[in-house]
C-alpha positions as CSV (number, residue, x, y, z in Angstrom):
1,M,-12.3,-9.1,-1.3
2,G,-15.3,-7.2,-1.0
3,G,-17.1,-5.0,-3.5
4,K,-14.6,-2.5,-4.8
5,Q,-11.7,-3.7,-7.1
6,T,-8.3,-2.0,-7.5
7,K,-7.6,-0.9,-11.2
8,T,-4.0,-1.0,-10.6
9,I,-3.1,-4.5,-9.2
10,D,-4.0,-7.7,-11.1
11,V,-5.0,-9.9,-7.7
12,L,-5.9,-13.0,-9.4
13,Q,-2.6,-13.0,-11.3
14,H,-0.5,-12.6,-8.1
15,T,-2.9,-15.2,-5.9
16,S,-2.8,-17.9,-8.5
17,S,1.2,-17.8,-8.7
18,A,1.6,-17.8,-4.9
19,Q,2.0,-21.6,-4.7
20,A,4.7,-21.5,-7.6
21,K,6.4,-18.3,-6.0
22,L,6.1,-19.0,-2.4
23,G,6.1,-23.0,-2.1
24,L,3.6,-24.9,-0.7
25,P,5.1,-25.4,2.6
26,Q,5.6,-21.6,3.3
27,L,1.8,-20.9,1.5
28,G,0.3,-23.9,4.0
29,S,2.5,-22.4,7.1
30,L,0.9,-18.8,5.9
31,Q,-2.5,-20.3,5.8
32,Q,-2.3,-21.7,9.3
33,E,-1.3,-18.6,10.9
34,W,-3.7,-16.5,9.0
35,N,-6.4,-19.0,10.2
36,K,-5.5,-18.7,13.8
37,H,-5.9,-14.9,13.8
38,S,-8.4,-13.9,11.3
39,G,-12.0,-13.9,11.6
40,P,-14.6,-15.4,8.6
41,K,-14.5,-12.4,6.4
42,G,-10.8,-11.7,6.8
43,A,-8.5,-9.8,9.1
44,T,-9.5,-6.5,11.0
45,F,-6.5,-4.4,12.2
46,E,-6.7,-5.7,15.8
47,Q,-6.3,-9.4,14.1
48,F,-3.7,-8.2,11.5
49,K,-1.5,-7.1,14.8
50,K,-1.7,-10.3,16.5
51,L,-0.4,-11.8,12.8
52,M,2.3,-9.3,12.5
53,H,3.2,-8.7,15.9
54,Q,7.0,-7.9,15.3
55,L,6.4,-4.4,14.1
56,D,5.4,-1.4,15.9
57,E,1.9,0.2,15.7
58,A,2.9,2.8,13.2
59,E,4.4,0.5,10.8
60,L,1.3,-1.8,11.4
61,K,-1.0,0.8,10.5
62,R,0.7,1.5,7.2
63,L,1.3,-2.2,6.2
64,Y,-2.6,-2.7,7.1
65,N,-3.6,0.1,4.7
66,L,-1.2,-1.4,2.2
67,Y,-2.6,-4.9,2.5
68,D,-6.2,-3.9,2.6
69,L,-6.4,-3.6,-1.4
70,D,-10.1,-2.7,-1.7
71,H,-10.1,-0.4,1.6
72,D,-13.1,-2.3,2.8
73,N,-10.9,-2.0,6.5
74,C,-10.6,-5.8,6.5
75,I,-7.9,-7.8,4.9
76,S,-8.9,-10.9,3.1
77,W,-7.2,-14.1,2.6
78,I,-6.7,-13.1,-1.2
79,E,-5.4,-9.7,-0.2
80,F,-3.3,-10.9,2.2
81,V,-1.5,-13.4,-0.3
82,C,-1.5,-11.1,-3.4
83,C,0.6,-8.5,-1.0
84,I,2.7,-11.1,0.1
85,V,3.8,-12.4,-3.5
86,I,4.0,-8.9,-4.8
87,I,6.5,-8.0,-1.4
88,S,8.4,-11.1,-1.8
89,S,8.7,-11.6,-5.4
90,G,6.9,-8.9,-7.4
91,T,8.6,-6.8,-10.0
92,V,9.3,-2.9,-8.9
93,E,6.4,-2.0,-11.1
94,D,4.3,-4.4,-9.0
95,K,5.6,-2.7,-5.8
96,L,5.1,0.7,-6.8
97,S,1.3,-0.2,-8.1
98,L,0.7,-1.6,-4.5
99,I,2.0,1.5,-3.0
100,F,-0.2,3.5,-5.6
101,N,-3.2,1.6,-4.6
102,S,-3.1,2.3,-0.9
103,F,-3.1,6.0,-1.7
104,D,-5.9,5.8,-4.0
105,K,-8.7,5.2,-1.3
106,D,-11.8,5.3,-3.8
107,L,-9.9,3.0,-6.2
108,N,-10.8,5.0,-9.3
109,G,-7.1,4.8,-10.8
110,K,-6.3,8.3,-9.5
111,I,-4.9,10.0,-6.8
112,S,-6.5,13.2,-5.9
113,K,-4.9,15.9,-3.8
114,S,-7.4,14.9,-0.6
115,E,-6.2,11.3,-1.1
116,F,-2.5,12.4,-1.4
117,K,-2.6,14.6,1.7
118,K,-4.1,11.9,3.8
119,A,-1.8,9.0,2.6
120,V,1.3,11.5,3.3
121,A,0.0,12.0,6.8
122,E,-0.2,8.5,7.4
123,L,3.1,7.3,5.8
124,C,5.6,10.3,6.3
125,A,6.8,10.2,9.9
126,P,8.5,13.5,9.6
127,F,5.7,15.0,8.3
128,K,3.8,15.2,11.5
129,E,6.7,17.1,13.2
130,F,6.1,19.9,10.5
131,E,4.3,23.1,11.5
132,K,0.9,23.4,9.7
133,K,2.1,25.9,7.1
134,E,5.4,23.6,6.1
135,Q,2.9,20.5,5.7
136,K,0.9,22.5,3.1
137,E,3.8,23.6,1.2
138,F,5.3,20.2,1.1
139,I,1.7,18.5,0.0
140,N,1.7,21.2,-2.5
141,K,5.1,20.9,-3.8
142,V,5.1,17.2,-4.1
143,F,1.6,16.8,-5.5
144,K,2.4,19.0,-8.1
145,E,5.9,17.1,-9.0
146,C,3.9,14.2,-9.3
147,D,0.9,15.8,-11.3
148,A,2.9,16.1,-14.6
149,D,-0.1,17.3,-16.8
150,N,-1.4,19.3,-14.2
151,N,-5.0,18.2,-14.1
152,G,-5.7,17.8,-10.5
153,H,-4.9,14.0,-9.9
154,I,-2.0,11.7,-10.1
155,T,-2.3,8.6,-12.4
156,V,-0.1,5.6,-11.8
157,D,2.1,6.2,-14.4
158,E,2.9,9.8,-13.1
159,F,3.5,8.3,-9.6
160,K,5.8,5.9,-11.1
161,E,7.8,8.6,-13.0
162,W,8.1,10.8,-10.2
163,T,9.4,7.8,-8.0
164,K,12.3,7.8,-10.5
165,R,12.7,11.6,-10.9
166,D,12.9,11.8,-6.8
167,P,13.5,8.7,-5.2
168,V,14.4,10.4,-2.1
169,T,11.4,12.4,-1.5
170,F,9.3,9.2,-2.7
171,K,11.1,7.2,0.4
172,S,10.4,9.9,2.5
173,V,6.8,10.0,2.0
174,V,6.1,6.1,1.9
175,G,8.7,5.1,4.7
176,I,8.7,1.4,5.5
177,L,6.6,0.6,2.3
178,A,9.8,1.6,0.2
179,A,11.9,-0.8,2.1
180,E,11.7,-3.8,-0.8
181,L,12.2,-1.3,-3.5
């Protein structure tokens, strides 16, 4: 990982449990594939596409943003393993923290309205079909629902509570990322 650290995910805990949760043969196989497709600092989006070739471009972009925990436009081996562990064997809380982290671009532990708008535009396929006015109304409505204390940002706890209160809207916002929840 680069210089910035996520506040919502314990990367060390998840990567250190990788061997136990995934098994040495699967972890070794993942690392061989990783080494074939990544560079010395990690995987760029183009390298990630080769590694995850079975997905379409839009799904790949969503996953790339999810796996890039420090938002430096490069996925390190540690980030890759951490996300694999969370997706395959993490708790619902872990998975929600991972999704929250993909929204929290400045890694300050809060989602601003602009971060939320950008994330929804990237993740929510039907959102692109809305008129500009509908997009703004949708963002305002959902952000207001999430921001329970009305202080202008969403904390990880507010985000998790919102997913319980409105799972249908949550799943429409995050699309493929909600597949394992």
